C-alpha positions as CSV (number, residue, x, y, z in Angstrom):
1,M,-18.9,0.0,-32.5
2,S,-20.1,-2.2,-34.9
3,I,-21.0,-2.6,-38.9
4,N,-23.5,-3.4,-40.9
5,A,-23.6,-4.8,-44.1
6,N,-26.9,-6.8,-45.9
7,N,-28.6,-6.0,-42.4
8,A,-26.0,-8.6,-40.5
9,T,-23.7,-7.0,-37.5
10,F,-20.4,-7.6,-36.9
11,Q,-17.9,-6.1,-34.4
12,K,-15.3,-4.1,-35.5
13,L,-11.6,-4.6,-34.8
14,I,-10.0,-2.3,-32.4
15,M,-6.8,-2.9,-33.5
16,L,-5.8,0.1,-31.5
17,P,-2.6,0.6,-29.6
18,G,-5.2,0.7,-26.8
19,P,-8.5,0.6,-25.5
20,T,-8.5,-3.1,-27.4
21,N,-10.3,-5.7,-28.2
22,V,-11.9,-7.7,-25.7
23,P,-12.2,-10.8,-24.5
24,I,-15.6,-12.3,-24.3
25,E,-15.8,-13.6,-21.3
26,V,-14.4,-10.8,-20.2
27,T,-17.0,-8.4,-21.2
28,Q,-19.2,-10.6,-20.3
29,A,-18.5,-10.4,-15.9
30,M,-18.7,-6.7,-16.6
31,V,-22.8,-7.3,-15.9
32,A,-22.0,-9.1,-12.9
33,P,-24.7,-7.5,-10.3
34,S,-24.1,-4.2,-8.0
35,I,-22.1,-4.7,-5.1
36,G,-21.5,-2.1,-2.0
37,H,-17.3,-0.8,-2.6
38,R,-18.1,-1.1,1.8
39,T,-18.4,-4.2,1.8
40,T,-16.8,-8.0,2.7
41,D,-18.3,-8.4,-1.3
42,F,-16.3,-5.9,-2.8
43,S,-13.6,-6.5,0.1
44,S,-12.9,-10.1,-1.8
45,I,-13.1,-9.3,-5.2
46,M,-9.5,-6.9,-4.4
47,K,-8.3,-9.7,-2.0
48,E,-8.3,-11.9,-5.6
49,M,-6.8,-9.5,-7.2
50,I,-3.5,-8.1,-5.0
51,R,-3.3,-11.5,-5.2
52,K,-3.2,-12.4,-9.3
53,G,-1.3,-8.7,-9.5
54,K,1.9,-9.9,-6.9
55,I,2.2,-12.7,-9.7
56,L,1.4,-11.0,-12.6
57,F,3.7,-7.8,-11.5
58,E,6.9,-10.4,-9.8
59,C,6.8,-7.9,-7.0
60,N,5.8,-9.2,-3.1
61,E,4.1,-5.2,-2.1
62,D,0.4,-5.2,-2.4
63,V,-0.9,-4.1,-6.2
64,I,-2.8,-0.5,-5.7
65,Y,-5.7,-0.3,-8.3
66,L,-6.9,3.6,-9.1
67,S,-10.6,4.1,-10.9
68,S,-9.1,6.2,-13.9
69,S,-6.5,5.7,-16.7
70,G,-2.9,5.4,-17.0
71,T,-2.3,8.9,-16.8
72,A,-3.6,9.2,-12.7
73,A,-0.8,6.0,-12.0
74,V,2.3,7.9,-13.8
75,E,1.2,11.2,-12.1
76,A,1.2,9.6,-9.3
77,S,5.0,8.0,-8.9
78,I,5.7,12.4,-9.3
79,T,3.4,13.3,-7.0
80,N,4.4,11.3,-4.4
81,I,7.5,11.0,-4.5
82,L,9.3,14.2,-6.0
83,R,9.4,17.9,-4.1
84,K,10.6,21.1,-5.4
85,D,14.5,20.5,-6.3
86,D,14.3,17.2,-6.8
87,K,16.4,16.0,-9.8
88,A,14.5,13.1,-11.9
89,I,15.7,12.0,-15.0
90,V,13.3,11.3,-18.1
91,T,13.3,9.4,-21.7
92,V,11.9,12.0,-24.2
93,C,11.3,10.4,-28.1
94,G,7.3,11.0,-28.6
95,E,4.2,12.4,-26.4
96,F,4.4,11.3,-23.2
97,G,7.7,11.3,-22.6
98,G,7.2,14.9,-22.7
99,R,4.0,15.2,-20.5
100,V,6.1,13.5,-17.5
101,S,9.1,16.0,-18.4
102,E,6.3,18.6,-17.7
103,Q,4.8,16.4,-14.7
104,I,8.3,16.6,-13.5
105,S,8.5,20.4,-13.4
106,S,5.0,20.9,-12.5
107,V,5.7,19.3,-8.9
108,G,8.9,21.7,-9.1
109,A,11.4,19.1,-9.9
110,S,14.3,19.5,-12.0
111,A,13.4,17.6,-15.4
112,I,16.7,15.6,-17.0
113,E,15.5,15.3,-20.2
114,L,16.8,12.2,-22.2
115,V,16.3,13.3,-25.8
116,A,15.6,10.8,-29.2
117,D,14.1,11.5,-32.4
118,Y,10.6,10.8,-32.9
119,G,10.8,7.1,-33.6
120,D,14.0,6.5,-31.8
121,F,14.3,6.1,-27.9
122,P,17.3,6.8,-25.9
123,S,20.2,4.9,-25.1
124,L,21.4,3.2,-21.6
125,S,24.4,5.1,-22.4
126,D,22.4,8.4,-22.4
127,L,20.8,7.6,-19.5
128,E,24.4,6.8,-17.5
129,R,25.8,10.2,-19.0
130,A,23.2,11.7,-17.4
131,L,23.4,9.6,-13.5
132,E,27.6,10.2,-13.8
133,K,26.5,14.0,-13.8
134,N,23.4,13.9,-11.9
135,P,24.1,11.5,-9.3
136,D,22.0,13.0,-6.7
137,T,19.3,12.4,-8.8
138,K,15.8,11.1,-7.0
139,A,14.2,9.0,-9.9
140,V,14.5,7.9,-13.2
141,Y,12.0,7.7,-15.0
142,I,11.8,5.5,-18.3
143,V,8.5,5.6,-20.7
144,T,8.7,1.7,-21.7
145,N,7.1,2.5,-24.7
146,E,6.4,5.6,-26.3
147,T,2.8,5.0,-28.3
148,S,2.8,8.2,-30.1
149,S,5.7,6.9,-31.9
150,G,6.4,2.6,-31.4
151,A,9.4,3.6,-29.9
152,M,10.2,0.6,-27.0
153,C,13.0,0.6,-24.3
154,H,15.2,-2.2,-24.9
155,W,17.4,-2.1,-21.8
156,L,15.1,-2.0,-18.8
157,K,16.7,-4.4,-16.9
158,E,20.0,-2.5,-17.4
159,A,18.5,0.6,-15.8
160,G,17.5,-1.4,-13.1
161,D,21.0,-2.2,-12.2
162,L,21.9,1.4,-13.5
163,T,20.3,2.8,-11.2
164,S,20.1,1.0,-7.9
165,K,23.7,1.2,-8.8
166,Y,23.3,5.2,-8.3
167,G,20.6,4.6,-5.2
168,A,17.6,6.5,-7.3
169,F,13.8,5.2,-7.9
170,L,13.8,3.4,-11.5
171,V,10.0,4.2,-12.7
172,A,8.5,2.4,-15.3
173,D,5.4,4.3,-17.4
174,A,4.6,1.2,-19.0
175,V,1.1,1.9,-20.0
176,S,1.4,0.5,-23.5
177,N,3.4,-2.2,-23.0
178,W,2.8,-4.0,-19.1
179,G,2.0,-7.4,-20.2
180,A,3.4,-7.5,-23.0
181,D,7.0,-6.7,-23.0
182,K,9.2,-8.6,-19.4
183,M,9.5,-6.5,-16.4
184,P,9.7,-8.8,-13.6
185,L,9.3,-5.3,-11.0
186,E,11.8,-7.3,-8.0
187,D,14.1,-8.8,-11.3
188,Y,14.4,-5.7,-13.1
189,N,15.4,-3.1,-9.5
190,I,12.0,-1.9,-10.7
191,D,10.8,0.6,-7.3
192,F,7.3,1.3,-9.9
193,I,5.1,0.1,-12.3
194,A,2.4,2.3,-14.2
195,T,0.1,0.7,-16.1
196,G,-3.9,0.4,-17.7
197,S,-6.3,-1.9,-18.2
198,Q,-7.3,-1.3,-21.8
199,K,-3.7,-2.2,-22.7
200,S,-2.3,-5.5,-23.1
201,C,-4.3,-6.9,-20.1
202,A,-7.3,-6.7,-22.1
203,A,-9.9,-4.9,-20.3
204,P,-11.9,-1.9,-20.7
205,P,-10.5,1.3,-19.6
206,G,-10.9,2.1,-16.7
207,L,-8.5,0.8,-14.1
208,A,-5.0,2.6,-13.6
209,M,-2.2,-0.6,-12.0
210,I,0.6,0.1,-9.9
211,A,2.3,-2.1,-8.3
212,L,5.3,-0.7,-6.3
213,S,8.9,-1.5,-4.2
214,K,9.1,-2.0,-0.6
215,R,11.3,1.0,-0.9
216,Y,9.3,3.3,-3.0
217,K,6.4,2.2,-0.4
218,E,8.9,3.1,2.7
219,Q,9.8,6.7,1.5
220,M,6.5,8.2,-0.1
221,F,5.2,7.5,4.0
222,K,8.8,8.7,5.3
223,D,8.2,11.7,3.5
224,P,4.5,12.0,2.7
225,Q,3.0,14.5,0.0
226,K,-0.4,16.8,0.6
227,L,-2.2,15.3,-1.7
228,H,-5.8,13.7,-1.8
229,F,-7.0,11.3,-4.8
230,L,-4.0,9.8,-5.6
231,N,-2.4,9.9,-2.1
232,L,-1.2,6.1,-2.4
233,P,-0.1,5.8,1.1
234,R,-3.9,6.6,1.7
235,Y,-4.5,4.0,-0.3
236,I,-2.5,1.5,0.8
237,K,-3.7,1.8,4.3
238,M,-7.6,0.8,3.4
239,S,-6.5,-2.6,1.6
240,D,-4.5,-3.0,4.2
241,K,-6.8,-2.6,6.8
242,V,-10.5,-3.8,4.8
243,K,-9.1,-4.3,1.2
244,Q,-10.7,-1.7,0.1
245,T,-9.9,1.7,-1.4
246,P,-10.3,5.4,-0.2
247,F,-12.9,6.0,-3.1
248,T,-15.6,4.8,-4.8
249,P,-14.0,2.3,-7.0
250,C,-15.0,1.8,-10.9
251,L,-17.3,-1.6,-9.9
252,P,-17.7,-3.5,-13.5
253,V,-13.9,-2.8,-14.8
254,Y,-13.5,-4.9,-11.3
255,F,-15.2,-7.7,-12.7
256,A,-13.6,-7.3,-15.8
257,L,-9.9,-7.0,-14.8
258,N,-10.3,-9.6,-12.0
259,K,-11.8,-12.3,-15.1
260,A,-8.7,-10.8,-17.2
261,F,-5.7,-11.7,-15.1
262,D,-7.0,-15.2,-15.1
263,I,-6.8,-15.7,-18.7
264,M,-3.4,-14.1,-18.5
265,I,-2.4,-16.5,-15.5
266,E,-3.9,-19.2,-17.2
267,E,-1.8,-18.1,-19.9
268,G,1.3,-17.8,-18.4
269,M,3.5,-14.7,-18.7
270,E,6.3,-15.9,-20.4
271,N,3.6,-17.1,-23.5
272,R,2.9,-13.7,-23.4
273,Y,5.5,-12.0,-24.5
274,V,6.5,-15.0,-26.7
275,R,3.2,-14.6,-28.3
276,H,3.4,-10.6,-28.9
277,Q,7.4,-10.8,-30.1
278,V,5.9,-12.8,-32.8
279,C,2.7,-11.6,-33.4
280,A,4.7,-8.0,-33.6
281,K,7.6,-9.5,-36.0
282,A,4.7,-11.1,-38.3
283,F,3.2,-7.2,-38.9
284,Y,7.0,-6.1,-39.8
285,D,7.6,-8.7,-42.1
286,A,4.2,-8.2,-43.2
287,F,3.8,-4.6,-44.1
288,E,7.5,-4.6,-46.0
289,A,6.9,-7.8,-48.3
290,M,3.5,-5.4,-49.0
291,G,5.8,-2.7,-50.0
292,L,5.7,-0.4,-47.0
293,Q,8.2,1.8,-45.3
294,L,8.5,1.0,-41.3
295,F,8.8,4.5,-39.5
296,G,11.2,4.6,-36.8
297,E,14.4,3.1,-36.3
298,P,14.8,-1.1,-36.2
299,K,16.6,-1.2,-32.7
300,A,13.7,0.6,-31.5
301,R,10.8,-1.3,-32.7
302,S,7.5,-2.0,-30.4
303,N,6.1,-5.5,-30.2
304,T,2.5,-3.5,-29.3
305,V,2.7,-0.1,-31.6
306,V,3.5,-0.8,-35.3
307,S,4.6,2.3,-37.2
308,I,4.5,2.4,-40.7
309,A,5.0,5.5,-42.9
310,Y,2.4,6.6,-45.0
311,P,3.2,6.1,-48.4
312,E,3.5,9.3,-50.5
313,G,-0.4,11.0,-51.6
314,L,-2.1,8.7,-49.2
315,D,-4.6,10.9,-47.2
316,D,-4.9,9.8,-43.6
317,K,-8.7,10.8,-43.1
318,E,-9.2,9.1,-46.2
319,F,-7.2,5.3,-45.4
320,R,-7.9,4.8,-42.4
321,G,-11.7,6.5,-42.2
322,S,-12.4,3.5,-45.6
323,L,-10.6,1.0,-43.7
324,S,-12.6,1.4,-40.9
325,K,-16.1,1.5,-42.5
326,N,-15.1,-1.0,-45.6
327,Y,-13.5,-3.7,-43.9
328,G,-14.3,-3.1,-39.9
329,V,-10.3,-3.2,-38.7
330,V,-9.4,0.1,-36.9
331,V,-6.1,1.5,-36.2
332,A,-4.9,4.7,-34.8
333,G,-2.8,7.8,-36.9
334,G,0.1,10.2,-35.5
335,F,0.6,12.6,-33.4
336,G,1.4,16.5,-34.0
337,D,3.6,17.1,-36.6
338,Y,3.4,13.3,-37.6
339,A,-0.3,13.7,-37.6
340,G,-0.8,13.0,-41.4
341,K,2.2,10.8,-41.8
342,I,1.9,7.5,-40.3
343,F,-0.7,4.9,-39.2
344,R,-0.1,2.8,-35.7
345,V,-1.2,-0.6,-36.0
346,G,-1.9,-2.1,-31.7
347,S,-0.2,-5.4,-31.8
348,L,-0.9,-6.7,-28.5
349,G,-4.0,-7.8,-25.7
350,M,-5.4,-10.6,-27.0
351,I,-3.4,-10.6,-30.2
352,N,-3.3,-13.8,-32.2
353,E,-2.8,-15.0,-35.8
354,Y,-6.7,-14.3,-36.7
355,Y,-5.7,-10.9,-35.6
356,V,-2.4,-9.9,-37.4
357,L,-4.0,-12.2,-40.4
358,T,-7.7,-10.1,-41.3
359,T,-5.7,-7.0,-39.9
360,I,-2.8,-7.9,-43.1
361,S,-5.0,-8.6,-45.4
362,S,-7.7,-5.5,-45.1
363,I,-5.2,-2.9,-44.7
364,A,-3.8,-4.1,-48.2
365,N,-7.0,-4.5,-50.3
366,N,-7.3,-1.2,-48.8
367,L,-4.2,0.3,-50.2
368,N,-5.6,-1.4,-53.5
369,R,-8.5,0.3,-53.8
370,L,-7.1,3.4,-52.8
371,G,-4.4,2.9,-55.8
372,F,-2.3,1.7,-54.5
373,K,0.0,-1.2,-55.4
374,A,-0.1,-3.6,-52.2
375,N,1.4,-7.3,-52.5
376,T,-0.8,-8.8,-50.5
377,D,0.0,-12.6,-51.0
378,A,3.6,-11.3,-50.4
379,A,2.6,-9.8,-47.1
380,I,0.3,-12.8,-45.8
381,N,3.2,-15.3,-46.2
382,A,5.5,-12.8,-45.1
383,A,3.2,-12.5,-41.7
384,L,2.7,-16.9,-41.9
385,K,6.4,-17.8,-42.1
386,N,5.9,-15.5,-38.2
387,L,2.8,-16.7,-36.6
388,S,4.0,-20.5,-37.4
389,K,6.0,-20.5,-34.3
390,L,2.5,-19.7,-32.0
């Protein structure tokens, strides 16, 4: 979406937790001529995307692509492995952890919730106690970045060691932070990573990506579920045979994500992790210097979703509406009980000095316009101190 000022058109900055801004070369890749999805042309693209996916996820098994949102990948991690009366541990500290818990229960499995306050995240000790109490747990589901609150799991590697000890599968719902935070599948003993194209990959919405371990794959084939669209063994068999998908793929987004993967590989994953950490710290320090209160616990802060509490008397709709209309910057509001109490800034994908400084100055100017005295200079200086590390 764009804004018009004095007959000139400007692209808005989509500073959401997703979808996010997309590089022009990725957008341009979408306008390639259409091809048949049952042809060698599509098989060639699939082969390339599988190769690149294995590099980026740091996994040995082929990556699976679903023409859907990331939610489908998360649901597939549940429906392909859990059966009635199985036990599954799940982190619940916001909207998306709650959804995973509901999905676990919907297949007849028992959801053992690790609960934390909104803005905080359960601890590794919580997980360890739950596993000690339930050593027959089949899978542990960690929402690695709770998009609704901006709380992040900072102990994912240790969780992999712990779940391996108990023989449980580790599933990472990493929709809003894979590609921004380190989580090599093999090295971290993760069995399933679910994410989407529109988040840290900086591609358009429409594709879900799944990386899985050999152990998880073997379990699916050993005990197959009666599924149709989310039947992952069906995707694997089709891919092994002809490098195609069992159902019609969203071709334009395949073209786009293929290009986005090139950009990610060229930058290097370690460099991406550092960039996201630096930009998130720049946002946090800038908002505090501006005079705003950060939301949530410091120990659980996310590198991709920055949550800020509204000053008293500031209306959510007026603030976000005027920020979009007058400055061309789009940010997200809160969920549920926190709607109108916090706003969230996405710091992911293409995030760099330009996006950080433009967003900070726009928010500060908008706050001043609405009557809140924001220290713009202090905020910019705090951000620049961090951004000099890029």
